[in-house]
C-alpha positions in Angstrom: -13.3 -17.2 -38.6 -11.9 -20.1 -36.9 -14.1 -23.3 -35.9 -13.1 -22.4 -32.1 -14.0 -19.0 -32.2 -17.3 -20.4 -33.8 -17.8 -22.7 -30.9 -17.0 -19.8 -28.6 -19.8 -18.0 -30.1 -22.1 -20.3 -30.3 -22.1 -21.3 -26.6 -22.8 -18.0 -25.6 -25.9 -18.2 -27.3 -25.2 -15.7 -30.3 -25.9 -16.4 -34.0 -23.2 -16.5 -36.6 -24.9 -14.8 -39.6 -21.9 -15.9 -42.3 -19.7 -18.8 -41.4 -17.8 -20.5 -44.1 -16.0 -24.0 -44.3 -13.9 -25.4 -46.9 -14.3 -28.4 -48.7 -16.9 -30.0 -51.0 -18.1 -33.2 -49.0 -21.6 -31.4 -48.6 -22.1 -31.0 -52.3 -24.7 -30.1 -53.5 -26.0 -28.5 -50.4 -23.1 -26.6 -49.4 -20.2 -25.8 -51.8 -16.7 -25.3 -50.3 -16.5 -21.3 -48.8 -20.3 -20.8 -49.2 -21.5 -18.9 -46.4 -24.2 -20.5 -43.8 -25.8 -19.1 -40.8 -25.1 -21.0 -37.6 -27.5 -20.8 -34.6 -26.7 -22.4 -31.3 -29.1 -25.7 -31.1 -30.1 -25.0 -27.2 -32.8 -27.0 -26.4 -33.9 -27.7 -29.6 -35.0 -31.1 -30.9 -32.4 -32.6 -33.3 -33.5 -34.9 -36.3 -32.0 -37.0 -39.1 -30.8 -34.9 -42.0 -30.3 -31.5 -40.1 -27.0 -29.9 -40.8 -24.8 -29.2 -37.5 -21.2 -27.9 -36.9 -19.7 -30.4 -34.6 -16.5 -32.0 -33.2 -15.9 -35.8 -34.1 -12.6 -37.2 -33.2 -11.0 -34.0 -32.8 -12.1 -32.4 -35.8 -14.7 -29.8 -36.9 -17.5 -30.3 -39.6 -20.7 -28.6 -40.7 -22.1 -32.2 -41.4 -25.6 -34.0 -41.5 -26.9 -35.9 -38.3 -27.3 -39.3 -40.5 -28.6 -41.7 -37.7 -29.8 -40.9 -33.9 -29.4 -43.8 -31.4 -30.7 -42.5 -28.0 -28.6 -39.5 -26.8 -26.1 -39.9 -29.7 -25.5 -38.8 -33.1 -24.0 -40.3 -36.0 -22.3 -37.6 -37.9 -21.5 -38.1 -41.8 -21.2 -35.6 -45.2 -23.3 -35.1 -47.9 -21.6 -38.4 -50.0 -22.5 -40.7 -46.9 -19.3 -41.0 -45.5 -19.8 -41.3 -41.4 -17.4 -39.1 -39.5 -18.3 -40.9 -35.9 -20.8 -40.7 -33.2 -20.8 -37.9 -30.7 -23.0 -36.7 -28.0 -24.8 -33.5 -27.8 -22.1 -32.1 -25.9 -20.0 -32.1 -28.9 -22.5 -30.4 -31.5 -22.5 -26.6 -31.1 -24.9 -25.0 -33.8 -27.1 -25.8 -36.5 -27.4 -24.6 -40.3 -30.6 -22.3 -40.6 -29.7 -20.9 -44.0 -27.5 -21.1 -46.7 -26.8 -18.1 -49.1 
């Protein structure tokens, strides 16, 4: 599934049961192409260490919230590499299950 398709599904309020993304930046939590369930964030409170599907500087990631500063969220991989700061508008879903 393309990232833009996932964004549209999540924006409609629908859950994606098995989203897969390549890469090893979330090891050992998520392996490359390991399916995860993505749910829309809706009104839920986001916390540090939540794994979210988001867009940072033009790229889509399934990464962790590493810090929260007011209404901004720092997005990082599981190896503490910081991708950048974003607002809630750039967070489309939250991982609720890893298969």
